[in-house]
C-alpha positions as CSV (number, residue, x, y, z in Angstrom):
1,M,14.0,-31.5,39.2
2,T,14.0,-33.9,36.3
3,P,15.1,-32.6,32.8
4,R,11.6,-32.8,31.6
5,Q,10.3,-30.7,34.4
6,T,13.0,-28.2,33.7
7,V,12.0,-27.8,30.2
8,V,8.3,-27.5,31.1
9,M,9.1,-24.8,33.8
10,V,11.1,-22.8,31.3
11,V,8.6,-23.1,28.5
12,T,5.6,-22.4,30.8
13,S,7.2,-19.2,32.1
14,V,7.5,-17.8,28.6
15,V,4.1,-18.7,27.4
16,M,2.5,-16.2,29.7
17,T,4.7,-13.5,28.3
18,G,3.8,-14.4,24.8
19,L,0.1,-14.4,25.7
20,G,0.3,-11.1,27.1
21,G,2.3,-9.8,24.2
22,G,-0.2,-11.2,21.7
23,A,-3.1,-9.8,23.6
24,V,-1.7,-6.3,23.9
25,E,0.4,-6.0,20.6
26,V,-2.2,-7.1,18.1
27,P,-4.9,-4.6,19.0
28,L,-2.3,-2.0,19.3
29,G,-0.9,-2.9,15.8
30,V,-4.5,-2.9,14.4
31,A,-5.2,0.5,15.9
32,L,-1.9,2.0,14.5
33,H,-2.7,0.4,11.0
34,G,-6.1,2.1,11.1
35,W,-4.5,5.5,12.0
36,I,-1.5,5.4,9.8
37,T,-2.9,4.1,6.6
38,P,-5.6,6.9,6.1
39,A,-2.9,9.5,7.0
40,M,-0.6,8.1,4.3
41,G,-3.4,8.3,1.8
42,H,-4.2,11.9,2.8
43,S,-0.7,12.9,2.4
44,A,-0.8,11.6,-1.1
45,A,-4.2,13.5,-1.7
46,L,-6.1,10.2,-1.7
47,N,-9.2,9.2,0.2
48,L,-8.7,5.6,0.8
49,P,-11.8,3.4,1.0
50,E,-12.7,1.3,4.0
51,S,-11.9,-1.8,2.2
52,V,-8.3,-0.8,1.8
53,I,-8.0,0.1,5.5
54,A,-9.9,-2.8,7.2
55,V,-7.8,-5.7,5.9
56,Y,-7.7,-8.0,9.0
57,S,-10.5,-10.5,9.6
58,T,-11.1,-12.2,13.0
59,P,-9.3,-15.5,12.0
60,E,-6.2,-13.6,10.9
61,L,-6.2,-11.6,14.1
62,T,-6.5,-14.8,16.2
63,L,-3.6,-16.3,14.4
64,L,-1.6,-13.2,15.0
65,A,-2.4,-13.2,18.7
66,L,-1.4,-17.0,18.9
67,G,1.8,-16.2,17.2
68,G,3.1,-14.6,20.3
69,P,3.1,-17.6,22.5
70,L,4.3,-19.8,19.6
71,I,7.3,-17.6,19.0
72,A,8.0,-17.6,22.8
73,V,7.9,-21.4,23.1
74,L,10.1,-21.8,20.1
75,G,12.5,-19.4,21.4
76,A,12.6,-20.9,24.9
77,L,13.2,-24.5,23.6
78,L,17.0,-24.2,23.1
79,P,17.6,-22.5,26.5
80,A,15.3,-25.0,28.2
81,G,17.0,-28.0,26.7
82,W,20.4,-26.5,27.9
83,A,19.2,-25.9,31.5
84,A,17.9,-29.5,31.5
85,R,21.2,-30.9,30.5
86,T,23.3,-28.8,33.0
87,R,23.4,-29.0,36.9
88,S,20.6,-27.0,38.6
89,A,23.2,-24.6,40.4
90,V,24.8,-23.8,37.1
91,A,21.5,-23.1,35.4
92,L,20.2,-21.0,38.3
93,R,23.5,-18.9,38.4
94,T,23.3,-18.1,34.7
95,E,19.6,-17.2,34.9
């Protein structure tokens, strides 16, 4: 493989993990926020209005979901560059 192909292979392998994480973790985080925030308000003897609880809009949620693949790609660039500069056997052994 050429160095460029090695970088593309490593980055592509982590993008799917990032997409999966963003698709699962963002809805889970929103659900936890919707459950924990009212519970915290009730523990302080407050009835929080819906405007305090529903703070995420669709564009913000989309950006949060796309943050998973972005973080995965940025985290993979350094190891991918290292793998592209070394011999294939060494890179595969250290994987």
